[in-house]
Backbone of each chain as ProteinMPNN parsed JSONL, in Angstrom:
{"seq_chain_A": "MDNTISPLNHIGCLVASLDEAIADYRILYPTGIVSEIYDIEEQKVRVCFYTIGNMHIEFVEPHQAETALYRMLQKKPGFYHIGIFTTDIDKETERLENEGYRKINKFRSAAFGNRYCVFLYNNEMHLIELIEAE", "coords_chain_A": {"N_chain_A": [[-147.218, 7.862, 36.192], [-144.442, 10.278, 36.625], [-141.569, 10.407, 35.55], [-138.884, 10.921, 37.836], [-135.925, 10.882, 37.794], [-132.414, 11.701, 37.086], [-130.104, 12.9, 34.686], [-127.515, 10.742, 33.511], [-125.21, 10.234, 36.521], [-122.888, 9.068, 37.577], [-120.199, 6.733, 36.766], [-119.224, 3.429, 38.166], [-116.511, 1.571, 39.325], [-115.151, -1.5, 39.647], [-112.417, -1.816, 41.262], [-109.316, -3.059, 42.573], [-107.523, -1.568, 44.013], [-107.822, 1.622, 45.576], [-105.962, 3.504, 45.629], [-104.41, 2.39, 43.565], [-105.7, 2.885, 41.09], [-106.281, 5.362, 40.833], [-103.941, 6.889, 40.186], [-103.201, 5.397, 37.404], [-105.903, 6.424, 36.11], [-104.507, 9.141, 36.039], [-102.933, 9.652, 34.794], [-104.108, 9.732, 31.991], [-105.947, 11.632, 32.683], [-105.195, 13.971, 33.697], [-105.843, 16.346, 34.973], [-107.287, 15.549, 36.361], [-109.736, 15.585, 38.991], [-109.961, 14.473, 42.433], [-112.177, 13.201, 45.237], [-112.82, 12.813, 48.888], [-112.263, 9.943, 50.679], [-114.498, 7.433, 51.029], [-116.052, 5.063, 53.454], [-117.936, 2.483, 53.04], [-119.541, 0.961, 55.085], [-122.401, -0.797, 54.937], [-121.848, -1.915, 52.275], [-119.395, -2.986, 53.029], [-116.849, -2.198, 51.311], [-114.792, 0.731, 49.926], [-114.82, 4.076, 48.555], [-114.294, 6.301, 46.383], [-114.397, 9.629, 44.557], [-113.306, 10.242, 41.006], [-113.138, 13.139, 39.166], [-113.979, 14.336, 36.169], [-114.205, 17.153, 34.377], [-117.621, 17.205, 34.194], [-118.141, 14.86, 34.539], [-118.301, 11.763, 36.75], [-116.234, 9.17, 38.058], [-116.578, 6.644, 40.197], [-114.502, 4.874, 42.102], [-114.272, 1.689, 43.68], [-113.359, -0.287, 46.041], [-113.25, -2.977, 47.204], [-113.404, -4.675, 49.994], [-113.756, -7.131, 51.483], [-113.356, -10.512, 51.65], [-115.621, -12.368, 51.265], [-117.772, -11.58, 49.413], [-120.569, -10.758, 47.15], [-119.34, -8.264, 45.895], [-116.481, -8.543, 45.694], [-116.033, -11.405, 44.971], [-116.931, -10.383, 42.348], [-114.935, -8.526, 41.544], [-112.499, -10.394, 41.431], [-113.441, -11.737, 39.479], [-113.768, -10.255, 37.326], [-112.445, -7.722, 37.179], [-113.798, -4.088, 36.853], [-116.154, -1.723, 34.963], [-118.93, -1.47, 37.057], [-121.654, -0.634, 37.611], [-124.124, 2.036, 37.168], [-125.043, 5.506, 38.458], [-127.421, 7.288, 39.467], [-129.264, 10.461, 40.28], [-132.584, 10.709, 41.788], [-135.116, 12.203, 42.28], [-137.329, 11.232, 43.933], [-136.749, 8.502, 45.468], [-137.698, 6.304, 45.984], [-140.475, 5.87, 45.082], [-139.805, 6.138, 42.097], [-137.853, 3.555, 42.752], [-140.211, 1.711, 43.333], [-141.402, 2.124, 40.511], [-139.108, 1.568, 38.897], [-139.18, -1.307, 39.898], [-141.687, -2.667, 38.962], [-141.56, -3.097, 36.441], [-139.715, -4.605, 36.366], [-137.633, -4.51, 37.051], [-134.443, -5.638, 39.529], [-134.833, -5.422, 43.191], [-132.067, -4.961, 45.15], [-131.078, -3.704, 47.683], [-131.33, -1.181, 50.02], [-129.833, 1.456, 50.819], [-128.138, 3.928, 53.706], [-125.19, 6.037, 52.664], [-122.245, 6.963, 52.829], [-120.528, 8.421, 50.854], [-122.793, 9.973, 49.597], [-123.207, 12.013, 51.291], [-124.612, 10.584, 53.271], [-127.437, 10.244, 52.472], [-130.057, 8.415, 50.613], [-129.814, 5.554, 48.693], [-130.496, 3.177, 46.446], [-129.862, 0.247, 45.086], [-130.453, -2.088, 41.843], [-131.038, -4.687, 40.005], [-131.268, -4.356, 36.579], [-132.998, -5.853, 34.383], [-131.189, -6.801, 32.287], [-129.558, -7.335, 33.938], [-127.756, -5.618, 34.65], [-125.96, -3.449, 37.34], [-127.379, -0.834, 38.615], [-127.296, 2.091, 40.622], [-129.913, 3.934, 42.523], [-129.96, 7.546, 43.668], [-130.604, 9.299, 46.144], [-131.95, 12.341, 45.436], [-130.719, 16.033, 46.909]], "CA_chain_A": [[-146.079, 7.952, 36.635], [-143.419, 10.639, 36.009], [-139.975, 9.416, 36.03], [-138.03, 11.817, 38.28], [-134.386, 10.566, 37.466], [-131.586, 12.781, 36.423], [-129.034, 12.174, 33.818], [-126.356, 10.262, 34.473], [-124.232, 10.804, 37.331], [-121.231, 8.346, 37.783], [-120.295, 5.218, 36.478], [-118.988, 2.559, 39.292], [-115.823, 0.881, 38.621], [-114.672, -2.003, 40.88], [-111.016, -1.964, 41.565], [-108.24, -3.334, 43.888], [-107.118, -0.352, 45.128], [-107.946, 2.609, 45.111], [-104.349, 4.194, 44.828], [-103.518, 2.475, 41.647], [-106.593, 3.386, 40.063], [-105.872, 6.776, 40.655], [-102.431, 6.796, 39.533], [-103.912, 5.0, 36.716], [-106.657, 7.811, 35.756], [-103.915, 10.146, 36.381], [-102.298, 8.981, 33.378], [-105.327, 9.245, 30.907], [-106.852, 12.672, 32.861], [-103.878, 14.674, 34.476], [-106.671, 17.041, 35.743], [-108.992, 14.916, 37.125], [-110.063, 15.457, 40.465], [-110.055, 13.344, 43.629], [-112.336, 13.133, 46.574], [-112.136, 12.119, 49.866], [-112.444, 8.426, 50.545], [-116.044, 7.55, 51.79], [-115.615, 3.731, 53.75], [-119.065, 2.349, 52.955], [-119.777, -0.453, 55.778], [-122.725, -1.856, 54.266], [-121.446, -2.68, 50.785], [-117.718, -3.737, 52.423], [-116.161, -1.047, 50.212], [-114.154, 1.761, 50.289], [-114.998, 4.071, 47.734], [-113.688, 7.584, 46.009], [-114.71, 9.686, 43.325], [-112.717, 10.622, 40.221], [-114.143, 13.896, 38.458], [-113.157, 14.665, 35.157], [-114.814, 18.286, 34.225], [-118.774, 17.161, 34.783], [-118.408, 12.775, 34.95], [-117.583, 11.237, 38.029], [-115.849, 7.917, 38.154], [-116.393, 6.186, 41.536], [-113.488, 3.77, 42.335], [-115.25, 1.0, 44.955], [-112.875, -1.077, 46.466], [-114.405, -4.035, 48.278], [-112.175, -5.318, 51.078], [-113.853, -8.325, 52.398], [-113.408, -11.561, 50.029], [-116.983, -12.979, 51.005], [-119.146, -10.584, 49.179], [-120.323, -10.466, 45.992], [-118.633, -7.492, 45.083], [-115.428, -9.396, 45.948], [-116.128, -11.767, 43.795], [-116.992, -10.154, 41.047], [-113.739, -8.346, 41.347], [-111.86, -11.373, 41.067], [-113.469, -12.719, 37.897], [-113.544, -9.131, 36.573], [-112.578, -6.092, 37.546], [-114.282, -2.798, 35.38], [-117.238, -0.943, 35.031], [-120.203, -2.331, 36.606], [-123.11, 0.02, 37.653], [-124.366, 3.525, 36.692], [-125.09, 6.157, 39.537], [-128.588, 8.268, 38.925], [-129.89, 10.625, 41.404], [-133.66, 10.571, 41.768], [-135.875, 13.525, 43.469], [-138.313, 10.718, 44.655], [-136.224, 6.963, 45.576], [-139.073, 5.09, 46.796], [-141.505, 6.383, 43.696], [-138.726, 5.782, 41.329], [-137.829, 2.354, 42.983], [-141.303, 0.935, 42.447], [-141.751, 2.283, 39.403], [-138.41, 0.368, 38.167], [-139.503, -3.174, 40.366], [-142.631, -2.926, 38.394], [-141.468, -3.188, 35.51], [-139.083, -6.018, 35.977], [-135.922, -4.513, 38.061], [-134.878, -6.2, 40.83], [-134.365, -4.267, 43.99], [-130.97, -5.365, 45.734], [-131.309, -3.025, 48.74], [-131.503, 0.077, 50.298], [-128.758, 1.807, 52.164], [-127.663, 5.341, 53.486], [-124.218, 5.795, 52.129], [-121.415, 7.993, 53.389], [-120.846, 8.652, 49.862], [-123.758, 10.992, 49.329], [-124.025, 12.866, 52.628], [-125.834, 9.732, 54.271], [-128.167, 10.39, 51.824], [-130.31, 6.808, 50.446], [-129.5, 4.581, 47.606], [-130.94, 1.731, 46.251], [-129.333, -0.583, 43.645], [-131.234, -2.907, 41.494], [-130.875, -5.216, 38.82], [-132.52, -4.23, 35.368], [-133.008, -6.837, 32.788], [-129.983, -7.202, 31.557], [-128.401, -8.105, 35.086], [-126.56, -4.723, 34.811], [-126.779, -2.802, 38.596], [-128.229, 0.626, 38.936], [-127.773, 2.774, 41.377], [-130.549, 5.644, 42.54], [-129.252, 8.043, 44.688], [-131.652, 10.506, 46.469], [-131.52, 13.709, 44.977], [-130.589, 16.704, 47.601]], "C_chain_A": [[-145.236, 8.644, 36.465], [-142.353, 10.09, 36.364], [-139.295, 10.884, 36.386], [-136.36, 11.462, 38.445], [-134.184, 11.474, 36.738], [-130.912, 12.042, 35.76], [-128.04, 11.743, 34.178], [-125.177, 10.625, 35.7], [-122.634, 10.51, 37.495], [-121.567, 7.158, 37.029], [-119.196, 4.423, 37.355], [-118.125, 1.86, 38.818], [-114.821, 0.08, 39.955], [-113.44, -1.814, 40.81], [-110.135, -2.454, 42.767], [-107.761, -2.783, 44.939], [-106.933, 1.028, 44.693], [-106.827, 3.951, 44.398], [-104.194, 3.841, 43.682], [-104.526, 3.008, 40.645], [-106.606, 4.827, 39.851], [-104.628, 6.999, 40.321], [-102.689, 6.51, 38.054], [-104.623, 5.947, 35.56], [-105.504, 8.676, 35.416], [-102.966, 10.781, 35.372], [-103.081, 9.564, 32.084], [-106.061, 10.933, 31.302], [-105.743, 13.119, 33.776], [-104.673, 15.386, 35.578], [-107.224, 16.538, 36.584], [-108.478, 15.477, 38.971], [-110.355, 14.39, 42.227], [-110.874, 13.7, 44.447], [-111.83, 12.718, 47.769], [-112.433, 10.681, 49.557], [-113.028, 8.12, 51.914], [-115.444, 5.443, 52.486], [-116.895, 3.192, 54.042], [-119.164, 0.973, 53.78], [-120.69, -1.455, 55.371], [-122.582, -2.547, 53.303], [-119.818, -3.435, 51.338], [-117.1, -3.097, 51.615], [-115.554, 0.396, 50.941], [-114.126, 2.684, 48.759], [-114.691, 6.007, 47.274], [-114.45, 8.005, 44.655], [-113.581, 10.251, 42.845], [-113.307, 11.741, 39.139], [-113.65, 14.486, 37.411], [-113.991, 15.956, 34.329], [-116.243, 17.897, 34.957], [-119.203, 15.443, 35.272], [-117.947, 12.607, 36.252], [-117.33, 9.639, 37.626], [-116.045, 7.421, 39.3], [-115.461, 4.377, 40.933], [-114.296, 3.033, 43.467], [-113.57, -0.402, 44.821], [-113.451, -2.463, 47.565], [-112.976, -5.041, 49.484], [-112.65, -6.463, 51.977], [-114.226, -9.318, 51.566], [-114.954, -11.932, 50.131], [-117.868, -12.089, 50.659], [-119.156, -10.861, 47.797], [-119.673, -9.815, 44.998], [-116.924, -7.801, 44.783], [-114.933, -10.368, 44.491], [-116.014, -11.642, 42.263], [-115.768, -8.983, 40.367], [-112.64, -8.941, 40.416], [-112.296, -12.024, 39.239], [-113.598, -11.438, 36.756], [-113.745, -8.131, 36.776], [-113.114, -4.818, 36.194], [-115.461, -2.322, 35.914], [-118.787, -1.619, 35.499], [-121.784, -1.497, 37.473], [-122.919, 1.448, 37.156], [-124.767, 4.17, 37.558], [-126.419, 7.193, 38.559], [-129.238, 8.766, 39.596], [-131.146, 10.802, 40.468], [-134.748, 11.838, 42.831], [-136.853, 12.287, 43.716], [-138.019, 8.989, 44.825], [-136.955, 6.16, 45.262], [-140.03, 5.185, 45.07], [-140.626, 5.258, 42.779], [-138.451, 3.939, 41.592], [-138.716, 1.26, 42.432], [-141.805, 0.881, 40.797], [-141.045, 1.046, 38.192], [-138.932, -1.173, 38.723], [-140.893, -3.68, 39.268], [-142.864, -2.836, 36.557], [-140.434, -4.213, 35.192], [-137.882, -5.883, 36.682], [-135.913, -5.655, 39.066], [-134.36, -5.332, 42.043], [-133.419, -5.189, 44.558], [-131.285, -4.815, 47.251], [-131.082, -1.662, 48.919], [-130.665, 0.76, 51.633], [-128.431, 3.158, 52.3], [-126.14, 5.374, 53.202], [-124.08, 7.605, 52.503], [-120.787, 8.818, 52.129], [-121.361, 10.123, 49.397], [-123.843, 11.357, 50.856], [-124.791, 12.113, 53.28], [-127.165, 9.956, 53.487], [-128.908, 8.52, 51.617], [-129.863, 6.507, 49.135], [-129.931, 2.887, 47.822], [-130.249, 1.211, 45.325], [-130.327, -1.489, 43.763], [-130.465, -3.5, 40.409], [-131.701, -4.93, 37.779], [-132.174, -5.574, 34.882], [-132.408, -7.99, 32.477], [-128.565, -8.003, 33.033], [-127.054, -6.96, 34.964], [-127.505, -4.205, 35.984], [-126.763, -1.282, 37.83], [-128.41, 1.023, 39.634], [-128.662, 4.02, 41.319], [-130.215, 5.931, 43.479], [-130.224, 9.077, 44.878], [-131.113, 11.805, 46.327], [-131.658, 14.803, 46.381], [-131.891, 17.175, 47.644]], "O_chain_A": [[-144.448, 7.918, 35.858], [-142.186, 9.378, 37.355], [-139.157, 11.795, 35.57], [-135.738, 11.948, 39.389], [-134.953, 12.07, 35.984], [-130.868, 10.821, 35.905], [-127.493, 12.225, 35.17], [-124.288, 11.433, 35.428], [-121.634, 11.226, 37.531], [-122.66, 6.68, 36.722], [-118.075, 4.905, 37.187], [-118.49, 1.267, 37.803], [-114.115, 0.603, 40.817], [-113.319, -1.434, 39.645], [-110.431, -2.111, 43.911], [-107.583, -3.091, 46.117], [-106.209, 1.496, 43.814], [-106.806, 4.747, 43.46], [-103.897, 4.605, 42.763], [-104.216, 3.49, 39.555], [-106.916, 5.37, 38.791], [-104.783, 8.2, 40.101], [-102.378, 7.455, 37.33], [-104.148, 6.193, 34.451], [-105.553, 9.009, 34.232], [-102.467, 11.894, 35.208], [-102.365, 9.829, 31.118], [-106.665, 11.498, 30.39], [-105.495, 12.355, 34.709], [-104.436, 15.234, 36.776], [-107.664, 17.104, 37.584], [-107.481, 15.628, 39.677], [-111.329, 13.728, 42.584], [-110.579, 14.851, 44.766], [-110.675, 12.31, 47.89], [-112.776, 10.263, 48.451], [-112.667, 8.27, 53.081], [-114.579, 4.785, 51.908], [-117.228, 3.294, 55.223], [-118.887, -0.075, 53.197], [-120.371, -2.642, 55.314], [-123.037, -3.689, 53.236], [-119.134, -4.153, 50.607], [-116.578, -3.938, 50.883], [-115.774, 0.914, 52.036], [-113.516, 2.173, 47.82], [-115.004, 6.848, 48.118], [-114.969, 7.225, 43.856], [-112.772, 10.752, 43.626], [-113.966, 11.264, 38.215], [-112.753, 15.291, 37.661], [-114.552, 15.448, 33.358], [-116.301, 18.134, 36.164], [-120.098, 14.985, 35.983], [-117.172, 13.417, 36.76], [-118.148, 8.995, 36.97], [-115.225, 8.101, 39.916], [-115.601, 3.462, 40.122], [-114.989, 3.744, 44.196], [-113.057, -1.036, 43.898], [-114.036, -2.412, 48.647], [-112.005, -5.791, 49.391], [-112.084, -6.743, 53.034], [-115.2, -9.218, 50.82], [-115.595, -11.812, 49.087], [-118.743, -11.743, 51.452], [-118.13, -11.154, 47.182], [-119.402, -10.178, 43.853], [-116.29, -7.351, 43.829], [-114.12, -10.256, 43.573], [-115.441, -12.273, 41.375], [-115.661, -8.649, 39.187], [-112.097, -8.544, 39.385], [-111.663, -12.502, 38.298], [-113.537, -11.626, 35.541], [-114.803, -7.509, 36.688], [-112.822, -4.786, 34.999], [-115.792, -2.447, 37.093], [-119.604, -2.117, 34.724], [-122.802, -2.122, 37.771], [-121.847, 1.947, 36.814], [-125.338, 3.264, 38.166], [-126.346, 7.637, 37.413], [-130.152, 8.033, 39.977], [-131.185, 10.954, 39.247], [-134.796, 11.977, 44.053], [-137.839, 13.003, 43.543], [-138.868, 8.201, 44.409], [-136.877, 5.357, 44.332], [-139.955, 4.356, 44.163], [-140.71, 4.031, 42.748], [-138.806, 3.132, 40.733], [-138.474, 0.361, 41.627], [-142.345, -0.005, 40.134], [-141.516, 0.274, 37.357], [-139.043, -2.102, 37.923], [-141.045, -4.837, 38.876], [-143.812, -2.628, 35.8], [-140.242, -4.651, 34.057], [-137.145, -6.833, 36.942], [-136.844, -6.385, 39.404], [-133.446, -4.539, 41.818], [-133.814, -6.355, 44.54], [-131.786, -5.644, 48.01], [-130.646, -0.985, 47.988], [-130.788, 0.647, 52.852], [-128.365, 3.8, 51.252], [-125.695, 4.343, 53.706], [-124.766, 8.627, 52.528], [-120.511, 9.986, 52.404], [-120.703, 11.082, 48.993], [-124.723, 10.813, 51.524], [-125.697, 12.633, 53.931], [-128.132, 9.749, 54.221], [-128.458, 7.567, 52.254], [-129.5, 7.476, 48.468], [-129.824, 1.98, 48.647], [-129.963, 2.07, 44.491], [-130.957, -1.833, 44.763], [-129.447, -2.994, 39.936], [-132.893, -5.201, 37.925], [-131.122, -6.188, 35.057], [-132.624, -9.198, 32.386], [-127.52, -8.651, 33.075], [-125.854, -7.199, 35.1], [-128.732, -4.232, 36.078], [-126.248, -0.867, 36.792], [-129.563, 0.865, 40.036], [-128.493, 4.942, 40.521], [-130.03, 5.104, 44.372], [-130.668, 9.711, 43.92], [-130.13, 12.291, 46.886], [-132.654, 14.565, 47.063], [-132.195, 18.078, 48.423]]}, "seq_chain_B": "MDFNQILSEVTTIYRKVLDNDDITLTPETTAIDVEEWDSLSHIELVVAMEKRFKIKFTTIEIQNWMNVGELVKCIEKKING", "coords_chain_B": {"N_chain_B": [[-139.502, -33.358, 39.239], [-138.789, -34.167, 42.238], [-138.431, -33.019, 45.696], [-136.173, -33.606, 46.648], [-134.664, -33.891, 44.521], [-134.904, -30.914, 43.217], [-133.337, -29.768, 45.408], [-131.164, -30.553, 45.308], [-130.364, -29.393, 42.36], [-130.439, -26.988, 43.435], [-127.988, -26.198, 45.043], [-126.273, -26.965, 43.159], [-126.691, -24.845, 42.129], [-126.133, -22.637, 43.416], [-123.346, -23.657, 43.648], [-122.06, -22.492, 41.858], [-123.178, -19.656, 41.311], [-122.123, -18.659, 43.41], [-118.906, -19.691, 43.405], [-118.058, -21.622, 45.122], [-117.424, -24.99, 45.616], [-117.891, -25.895, 47.714], [-119.775, -25.435, 49.182], [-122.628, -26.754, 50.929], [-126.207, -27.811, 51.1], [-128.715, -27.773, 52.634], [-132.565, -28.746, 54.026], [-132.731, -26.568, 56.318], [-131.052, -24.53, 55.812], [-129.993, -21.16, 55.599], [-129.182, -17.605, 55.248], [-127.402, -17.217, 56.524], [-125.964, -18.972, 57.517], [-124.002, -19.171, 55.106], [-121.809, -17.474, 53.791], [-120.372, -16.439, 51.409], [-123.267, -15.489, 50.732], [-124.912, -12.847, 49.924], [-126.961, -10.255, 49.96], [-126.68, -8.932, 47.473], [-125.503, -11.221, 46.306], [-127.934, -12.754, 46.622], [-129.912, -11.653, 44.6], [-128.507, -12.797, 42.064], [-129.075, -14.949, 42.602], [-131.282, -15.76, 42.318], [-132.17, -14.907, 40.144], [-130.647, -16.878, 38.309], [-131.904, -19.481, 39.356], [-134.188, -18.754, 38.416], [-133.871, -19.142, 35.888], [-132.921, -21.616, 35.066], [-135.076, -23.546, 35.98], [-137.11, -22.417, 34.585], [-138.861, -20.216, 35.398], [-140.46, -17.397, 37.472], [-140.433, -15.744, 40.472], [-142.439, -14.591, 42.89], [-142.256, -10.758, 44.186], [-142.517, -10.959, 46.538], [-142.836, -14.018, 47.61], [-139.573, -14.219, 47.265], [-139.157, -12.703, 49.108], [-140.108, -13.497, 51.245], [-138.875, -16.486, 52.173], [-137.677, -18.625, 54.14], [-135.875, -20.217, 54.519], [-133.878, -22.489, 52.924], [-135.134, -24.969, 52.303], [-138.17, -24.07, 51.995], [-137.453, -22.316, 49.881], [-136.914, -24.541, 47.912], [-139.074, -25.744, 48.509], [-140.912, -23.982, 47.17], [-139.981, -23.703, 44.55], [-140.851, -26.407, 43.649], [-143.748, -26.589, 43.686], [-144.12, -24.477, 41.839], [-142.872, -25.84, 39.554], [-144.065, -28.145, 39.546], [-146.832, -28.032, 39.304]], "CA_chain_B": [[-138.745, -33.641, 40.112], [-139.167, -34.278, 43.79], [-138.029, -31.799, 46.847], [-134.532, -33.695, 47.003], [-133.709, -33.533, 43.072], [-134.258, -29.892, 43.095], [-132.444, -29.789, 46.235], [-129.599, -30.861, 44.539], [-129.966, -28.81, 41.47], [-130.367, -25.328, 43.887], [-127.129, -26.789, 45.631], [-125.01, -26.916, 41.866], [-126.76, -23.403, 41.286], [-125.546, -21.915, 44.289], [-122.051, -23.727, 43.992], [-121.265, -21.872, 40.661], [-122.635, -18.487, 41.807], [-121.31, -17.846, 45.072], [-117.997, -20.022, 43.329], [-117.255, -22.195, 46.322], [-117.512, -26.441, 45.384], [-117.686, -26.801, 49.228], [-121.488, -25.237, 49.685], [-123.813, -28.203, 51.206], [-127.251, -26.848, 51.629], [-129.902, -28.874, 53.912], [-133.753, -27.825, 53.796], [-132.617, -25.493, 56.976], [-129.898, -23.593, 55.464], [-130.126, -19.733, 55.444], [-128.045, -16.736, 54.559], [-125.918, -16.917, 57.546], [-124.989, -20.058, 57.281], [-123.075, -19.478, 53.974], [-120.633, -16.71, 54.118], [-121.162, -15.721, 50.136], [-124.778, -14.884, 50.487], [-125.169, -11.258, 50.685], [-128.491, -9.17, 49.429], [-126.387, -8.941, 45.992], [-126.149, -12.715, 45.005], [-129.114, -13.336, 46.201], [-130.887, -11.473, 43.136], [-128.399, -13.212, 41.022], [-128.837, -16.694, 42.344], [-132.615, -15.881, 42.092], [-131.865, -14.99, 38.719], [-130.334, -18.81, 38.046], [-132.861, -20.372, 39.559], [-135.043, -18.614, 37.521], [-133.429, -19.602, 34.574], [-132.338, -23.258, 35.126], [-136.335, -24.128, 35.958], [-138.241, -21.432, 33.845], [-139.992, -19.992, 36.301], [-140.658, -16.836, 37.617], [-140.271, -15.755, 41.514], [-143.052, -13.132, 43.155], [-140.762, -10.205, 45.023], [-143.428, -11.417, 48.137], [-142.27, -15.279, 47.336], [-138.435, -14.078, 46.826], [-138.927, -12.055, 50.528], [-140.702, -14.592, 52.471], [-138.362, -17.64, 52.282], [-137.179, -18.257, 55.149], [-134.457, -21.043, 54.852], [-133.403, -23.534, 51.659], [-136.374, -25.518, 52.145], [-138.945, -22.979, 51.966], [-137.688, -22.132, 47.964], [-137.294, -25.541, 47.38], [-140.636, -26.332, 48.096], [-141.8, -23.07, 46.037], [-139.762, -24.131, 42.963], [-141.109, -27.609, 43.332], [-144.771, -25.988, 43.63], [-144.761, -24.096, 40.834], [-142.987, -26.658, 38.238], [-145.33, -29.363, 39.618], [-147.976, -27.38, 39.147]], "C_chain_B": [[-139.215, -33.127, 41.228], [-138.087, -33.211, 44.451], [-136.502, -32.079, 46.79], [-133.202, -33.641, 45.406], [-133.861, -31.947, 43.134], [-133.529, -29.315, 44.529], [-131.079, -29.694, 45.468], [-129.229, -29.906, 43.343], [-129.903, -27.062, 42.029], [-128.691, -25.601, 44.0], [-125.9, -26.71, 44.355], [-125.577, -25.284, 41.797], [-125.918, -22.493, 42.196], [-123.662, -22.429, 44.475], [-121.745, -22.876, 42.699], [-121.368, -20.137, 40.541], [-122.251, -18.044, 42.258], [-119.836, -18.234, 44.562], [-117.496, -20.773, 44.306], [-118.441, -23.545, 46.223], [-117.74, -26.439, 47.201], [-119.532, -26.305, 50.041], [-122.16, -26.722, 50.137], [-125.146, -27.408, 51.347], [-128.038, -27.878, 51.445], [-131.315, -27.685, 53.711], [-133.464, -26.682, 54.987], [-131.648, -24.499, 57.243], [-130.225, -22.128, 55.33], [-128.777, -18.927, 55.134], [-127.474, -17.438, 55.422], [-124.996, -18.125, 57.481], [-124.062, -20.202, 56.107], [-122.682, -17.77, 53.441], [-121.245, -15.459, 52.478], [-122.419, -15.309, 49.862], [-124.999, -14.166, 51.056], [-126.678, -11.163, 49.51], [-128.094, -9.081, 47.539], [-126.175, -10.432, 45.278], [-126.763, -13.396, 45.435], [-129.779, -13.389, 45.243], [-130.181, -12.493, 42.386], [-128.559, -14.786, 40.927], [-130.844, -16.965, 42.418], [-132.832, -16.139, 40.624], [-131.595, -16.292, 37.776], [-131.268, -19.272, 38.132], [-134.107, -20.233, 38.606], [-135.189, -19.311, 36.127], [-133.596, -21.39, 33.986], [-134.412, -23.888, 35.292], [-137.692, -23.319, 35.595], [-139.166, -21.663, 34.504], [-139.557, -18.901, 36.495], [-141.166, -16.114, 39.283], [-141.212, -14.15, 41.789], [-142.05, -12.436, 43.892], [-141.891, -10.778, 46.926], [-142.861, -12.591, 48.231], [-140.609, -14.637, 47.842], [-138.303, -13.29, 48.923], [-138.931, -12.94, 51.929], [-140.147, -15.952, 52.783], [-137.804, -17.453, 53.672], [-135.916, -19.079, 55.466], [-134.528, -21.874, 53.013], [-134.659, -24.39, 51.124], [-137.47, -24.98, 51.87], [-138.917, -22.717, 50.427], [-137.509, -23.236, 47.876], [-138.575, -25.726, 47.226], [-141.255, -25.051, 46.766], [-141.22, -23.119, 44.728], [-140.793, -25.054, 42.792], [-142.874, -27.271, 43.02], [-145.198, -25.372, 42.221], [-144.461, -24.875, 39.155], [-143.701, -27.684, 38.167], [-146.536, -28.846, 39.481], [-149.116, -27.038, 40.634]], "O_chain_B": [[-139.835, -32.076, 41.384], [-137.137, -32.703, 43.855], [-135.661, -31.182, 46.851], [-131.994, -33.501, 45.212], [-132.732, -31.458, 43.1], [-133.188, -28.135, 44.447], [-130.268, -28.804, 45.215], [-128.053, -29.572, 43.192], [-129.487, -26.124, 41.349], [-128.044, -25.213, 43.027], [-124.738, -26.417, 44.636], [-124.756, -24.477, 41.36], [-125.102, -21.696, 41.733], [-122.86, -21.817, 45.18], [-120.561, -22.568, 42.842], [-120.509, -19.385, 40.082], [-121.82, -16.931, 41.958], [-119.039, -17.405, 45.003], [-116.283, -20.62, 44.445], [-119.64, -23.503, 46.496], [-117.617, -27.571, 47.67], [-120.146, -26.73, 51.019], [-122.014, -27.709, 49.416], [-125.038, -26.252, 51.758], [-128.126, -28.667, 50.505], [-131.308, -26.487, 53.43], [-134.021, -25.632, 54.666], [-131.387, -23.852, 58.257], [-131.188, -22.108, 54.563], [-127.668, -19.388, 54.864], [-126.946, -18.466, 55.0], [-123.771, -18.231, 57.419], [-123.364, -21.212, 56.025], [-123.431, -17.095, 52.734], [-121.943, -14.45, 52.38], [-122.677, -14.78, 48.781], [-125.268, -14.181, 52.257], [-127.117, -11.878, 48.608], [-128.904, -9.143, 46.613], [-126.515, -10.767, 44.144], [-126.687, -14.589, 45.141], [-130.282, -14.408, 44.771], [-130.96, -13.302, 41.882], [-128.382, -15.584, 40.007], [-131.463, -18.023, 42.53], [-133.382, -17.073, 40.04], [-132.215, -16.604, 36.758], [-131.81, -19.64, 37.09], [-134.817, -21.128, 38.147], [-136.135, -19.806, 35.514], [-134.098, -22.007, 33.046], [-134.786, -24.727, 34.474], [-138.835, -23.438, 36.036], [-140.001, -22.566, 34.537], [-138.432, -18.699, 36.038], [-142.382, -15.93, 39.345], [-140.979, -13.053, 41.283], [-141.064, -13.05, 44.299], [-141.582, -10.784, 48.118], [-142.057, -12.509, 49.16], [-140.523, -14.625, 49.07], [-137.38, -13.519, 49.705], [-138.286, -13.055, 52.971], [-140.781, -16.646, 53.578], [-137.537, -16.381, 54.214], [-135.103, -18.818, 56.352], [-135.353, -21.565, 52.153], [-135.074, -24.491, 49.97], [-138.025, -25.807, 51.147], [-139.923, -22.813, 49.724], [-138.638, -23.454, 47.436], [-139.181, -25.852, 46.162], [-141.87, -25.313, 45.733], [-141.843, -22.635, 43.783], [-141.665, -24.801, 41.961], [-143.281, -27.799, 41.984], [-146.234, -25.621, 41.604], [-145.113, -24.777, 38.116], [-144.04, -28.216, 37.111], [-147.413, -29.695, 39.636], [-150.175, -26.431, 40.473]]}, "name": "protein", "num_of_chains": 2, "seq": "MDNTISPLNHIGCLVASLDEAIADYRILYPTGIVSEIYDIEEQKVRVCFYTIGNMHIEFVEPHQAETALYRMLQKKPGFYHIGIFTTDIDKETERLENEGYRKINKFRSAAFGNRYCVFLYNNEMHLIELIEAEMDFNQILSEVTTIYRKVLDNDDITLTPETTAIDVEEWDSLSHIELVVAMEKRFKIKFTTIEIQNWMNVGELVKCIEKKING"}
């Protein structure tokens, strides 16, 4: 089966506050570009992207206490997933599942123009986000 | 291990993974009854149970459990053969 995934697109970073995260990264990269803020109801989070050159950091702010992401944030804020575009999200999901990856969910994300995204755990329990390419 | 012993072990796993010592599971418990039990934590629970009981669940098994009782029966069948 052909591999349909793109190079790494973004790193997802759990934060308590989008504003504070942006301010922190402004110190590191003053010329970074901030995207609009998206409310991802499916995930119970608000997100935005901080772009430095060709690299995007996705700040993810969980806003509901009884969610796995909120608990993850309480235990250890920080980088928690990588995002990758794919030209065939279902085929790629199936390929990864056949290799032992665990699919968590598939949903449409406002952060990517309402395209489909799939979160999976790999065998190391790292989170991978597949994003449907345009 | 019998059904009740497995249910007790599963309860311990849920409390640890979901970080809530007040969780009490019964065979009838579903995800609706446990606030912290969402799609992300579901996979964490599955992996924690696989490690504890040294078993592997299939995707179909994971999708077909209707409640904790069915999950425990599935574990019981796997470890007792």
